[in-house]
C-alpha positions in Angstrom: 7.7 -6.0 -28.1 4.2 -6.0 -26.5 2.3 -3.3 -24.5 3.3 -5.9 -21.0 1.9 -4.0 -18.1 -1.8 -2.0 -17.4 -2.0 -0.9 -14.3 -4.6 1.7 -12.8 -4.0 4.3 -10.5 -6.6 4.6 -8.1 -6.8 7.6 -5.4 -8.6 6.6 -2.8 -11.0 9.3 -2.4 -12.2 8.5 -5.5 -13.2 4.6 -4.3 -14.3 5.6 -1.0 -16.4 8.4 -3.9 -18.2 4.8 -5.2 -18.0 2.8 -1.9 -15.0 0.8 -3.4 -12.2 -0.3 -1.4 -9.1 1.5 -2.5 -6.7 -2.0 -4.1 -3.7 -2.2 -1.6 -0.4 -0.4 -2.5 -3.0 1.9 -4.7 -2.4 0.8 -8.0 -4.8 -1.6 -9.6 -2.5 -4.1 -11.5 -3.8 -5.3 -14.8 -1.6 -7.4 -16.7 -3.7 -9.8 -19.5 -2.9 -8.9 -23.3 -6.5 -8.4 -25.1 -8.0 -10.9 -27.0 -7.2 -9.7 -30.6 -3.4 -9.9 -29.4 -3.2 -13.4 -27.6 -2.8 -15.5 -30.7 0.1 -13.3 -31.8 1.5 -13.9 -28.2 1.0 -18.0 -28.7 3.3 -17.8 -31.6 5.6 -15.5 -30.7 6.3 -17.7 -27.5 7.0 -20.5 -30.4 10.0 -18.9 -31.3 11.4 -18.3 -27.8 12.7 -20.4 -25.1 10.6 -22.2 -22.9 10.6 -22.0 -19.0 7.9 -24.5 -17.3 6.4 -23.4 -14.3 5.4 -25.6 -11.6 1.8 -25.6 -10.0 3.5 -22.4 -7.3 4.6 -20.5 -10.2 1.3 -20.8 -11.9 -0.7 -19.4 -9.1 1.6 -16.9 -8.2 1.8 -15.5 -11.9 -1.8 -15.6 -12.4 -2.4 -13.8 -8.9 0.3 -11.3 -10.3 -1.6 -10.7 -13.4 -5.0 -10.5 -12.5 -3.8 -8.2 -9.8 -4.6 -10.0 -6.8 -0.7 -9.5 -5.7 -1.3 -5.6 -6.6 1.1 -3.9 -6.3 3.4 -6.2 -8.1 3.4 -6.3 -11.9 6.1 -9.0 -12.6 7.9 -11.9 -10.0 10.1 -9.5 -7.2 13.7 -8.3 -8.4 16.6 -8.7 -6.3 16.0 -5.4 -4.7 12.1 -6.1 -3.0 13.4 -9.3 -2.9 15.7 -8.6 -0.5 13.5 -5.8 1.2 10.7 -8.7 1.5 13.3 -11.2 3.3 14.6 -8.6 5.6 11.6 -6.6 6.5 8.8 -7.9 5.3 8.3 -4.8 2.7 8.8 -3.7 -0.9 11.4 -1.4 -1.8 8.4 1.1 -1.5 7.7 0.4 2.0 4.4 -0.9 1.0 3.7 -4.2 3.5 4.1 -7.4 1.5 5.4 -10.7 4.1 6.7 -13.3 1.5 8.4 -13.0 -1.6 6.9 -13.6 -5.0 9.6 -15.1 -7.5 10.0 -17.3 -10.1 13.3 -19.9 -9.6 14.7 -21.3 -12.2 17.2 -24.0 -12.2 19.5 -22.8 -15.0 20.1 -19.5 -17.2 21.7 -20.7 -20.4 18.3 -19.5 -22.3 18.6 -17.0 -20.3 19.8 -13.3 -21.7 19.5 -10.0 -19.9 16.7 -8.4 -22.2 15.8 -10.5 -24.7 12.2 -12.6 -23.6 11.0 -16.1 -22.3 8.1 -18.3 -22.6 6.7 -19.4 -19.9 4.6 -23.2 -20.2 1.9 -24.1 -17.4 2.3 -28.5 -16.9 0.7 -29.3 -20.3 3.8 -27.1 -22.0 1.1 -24.4 -23.6 2.0 -21.0 -23.1 1.0 -18.7 -20.7 3.1 -15.4 -20.5 5.7 -14.0 -22.3 8.5 -12.6 -20.2 11.2 -10.4 -20.7 14.1 -10.9 -18.8 15.1 -7.6 -16.3 17.9 -9.0 -14.5 19.2 -12.3 -12.9 20.3 -13.1 -9.3 20.7 -15.8 -6.9 18.7 -16.5 -3.8 19.4 -16.9 -0.6 17.2 -20.2 0.5 18.6 -20.6 4.0 18.3 -17.4 4.5 15.1 -16.5 3.2 13.7 -19.8 5.6 14.8 -18.4 8.5 14.0 -15.1 8.2 10.8 -15.2 5.9 9.0 -18.8 8.1 11.3 -18.7 11.2 13.1 -22.1 10.7 15.1 -23.8 8.0 13.3 -27.8 9.3 12.4 -29.2 6.5 9.4 -30.3 7.6 8.2 -26.9 7.8 5.9 -27.0 4.4 7.1 -23.8 2.6 11.5 -24.4 3.8 11.0 -27.6 1.9 9.0 -26.1 -1.2 12.3 -23.9 -1.3 14.5 -26.3 -1.0 13.0 -28.5 -4.1 12.1 -25.0 -6.1 8.3 -26.6 -5.9 7.7 -28.9 -7.6 10.7 -29.0 -10.1 14.3 -29.6 -9.2 16.3 -26.4 -8.0 19.7 -26.9 -7.0 19.2 -27.4 -2.7 22.9 -25.6 -1.9 23.8 -22.4 -3.0 20.5 -21.0 -4.6 18.8 -20.9 -7.8 18.9 -18.7 -10.8 15.4 -16.2 -10.2 15.0 -13.4 -13.1 13.1 -10.3 -12.9 10.8 -9.2 -15.8 8.3 -8.5 -17.1 5.3 -9.9 -18.2 2.6 -10.1 -21.3 0.2 -13.1 -20.3 -2.0 -14.8 -22.6 -5.2 -15.3 -21.3 -6.4 -18.8 -21.7 
């Protein structure tokens, strides 16, 4: 198993003294693997089932990995997803207005506590994830509460219905794994 997460707890007083602003949520996330372990990670990923990321998934993954979505250190699990949809806050109480999830068409290659490789549109491994949970999204509820409409003329509602550019069942929701991530820095 790889070291899947690095985070830096930053105290507000320390950042003020250094002239820096504290990271959102108080923790700066950095999920990139060290250069010396990237080749091992990519080789390991060749033995795993693969999940092809949509461009939206890839952007979200990069923002999670580089800390732009701090304090997130993974796609949201069920509890954070529901909390964000209902209250625009993570379970911890930190403001987070839009759910960040990875929706997949089917889960036949997914087993809890197993790993899968995440690949980009060129089929290159960009990350390895450990599946911590699998749950269904309620697309209509999410669209209504987060975007204020279920009208598919709204671009995000259309994206939810289609699962981005990949096919996801439009009714009944897609499967969303919650997981830890190791990033192969390309």
